[in-house]
C-alpha positions in Angstrom: 91.1 71.2 74.7 92.0 72.9 71.5 93.8 69.9 70.3 90.6 67.8 70.7 88.7 70.4 68.7 91.2 70.4 65.9 91.3 66.6 65.7 87.5 66.5 65.8 87.4 69.0 62.9 89.8 67.0 60.8 87.9 63.8 61.4 84.7 65.5 60.2 86.4 66.9 57.1 87.9 63.5 56.3 84.7 61.6 56.7 82.8 64.1 54.5 85.5 63.7 51.8 85.3 59.9 52.0 81.5 59.8 51.6 81.1 62.7 49.2 80.8 61.5 45.6 81.7 63.5 42.6 78.8 63.8 40.2 79.5 63.0 36.6 78.8 65.4 33.7 76.0 63.1 32.6 74.3 63.3 35.9 74.5 67.1 35.9 73.2 67.2 32.3 70.3 64.9 33.2 69.4 67.2 36.1 69.5 70.2 33.8 67.3 68.4 31.3 64.8 67.5 34.0 64.8 71.1 35.0 64.1 72.1 31.4 67.4 73.9 31.1 68.0 72.5 27.6 70.7 74.8 26.4 72.8 74.0 29.5 72.0 70.3 29.2 72.9 70.0 25.5 76.3 71.5 26.2 76.9 69.2 29.1 75.8 66.2 27.1 78.2 67.1 24.3 81.1 67.3 26.7 80.1 64.1 28.5 79.7 62.3 25.1 83.4 62.9 24.3 84.6 61.6 27.7 82.8 58.3 27.5 85.0 55.5 26.1 83.8 52.0 25.1 80.2 52.3 26.4 78.2 52.5 23.2 74.9 52.2 25.0 75.5 55.2 27.2 76.9 57.2 24.3 73.6 56.5 22.4 71.5 57.5 25.4 73.4 60.7 25.7 73.0 61.4 21.9 69.2 60.7 22.3 69.1 63.2 25.2 70.9 65.8 22.9 68.3 65.2 20.2 65.6 65.8 22.7 67.2 69.0 23.9 67.4 70.2 20.3 63.7 69.3 19.7 62.6 71.1 22.8 64.7 74.1 21.9 63.1 74.0 18.4 66.4 73.5 16.7 64.8 71.2 14.1 67.8 70.9 11.9 70.1 69.6 14.7 67.3 67.4 16.1 66.7 65.6 12.8 70.5 65.3 12.3 71.0 63.7 15.7 67.9 61.4 15.3 69.4 60.3 12.0 72.6 59.4 13.7 70.7 57.4 16.2 68.9 55.5 13.4 72.3 54.6 12.0 73.3 53.4 15.4 70.1 51.3 15.5 69.0 53.0 18.7 65.4 52.7 17.6 65.4 49.3 19.2 65.6 51.2 22.6 63.7 54.4 21.6 61.3 53.8 18.7 60.0 57.3 19.3 62.9 58.5 17.2 60.9 57.9 14.0 57.9 59.7 15.3 59.8 62.8 16.4 61.8 62.9 13.2 58.6 62.5 11.1 56.8 65.2 13.1 59.6 67.7 12.4 59.8 66.7 8.7 56.1 67.1 8.3 56.2 70.5 9.9 58.9 71.4 7.3 56.8 70.0 4.4 59.2 67.2 3.8 56.3 64.9 3.0 58.1 61.9 1.6 60.6 61.7 4.4 57.9 62.2 7.0 55.7 59.5 5.5 58.7 57.1 5.5 59.4 57.7 9.1 55.8 57.4 10.2 55.7 54.0 8.6 
């Protein structure tokens, strides 16, 4: 009887391990972002960004999420810096809001010429 219980236990453990999937850093960061845990999310996004190789689209998405974290945390300097990197990467084709967000921050900081340029 005990042998059957032990075998049954090992079968359950084995099946759980087979079907369990390890969540990626990006998925965990996305969940933190959705839960408005921006400090946690930005750190996870930074780590995830360094681990991604060869997938420029995903790296740019992660960088955009980082910029959004900075914006929501009111770290304007890092937000603008990250948005500018996204402009260089031409991510505005995917997220044209980059210019609006950058211009809003620049306007708030009385950087009128830069804000006007980005609004246009």
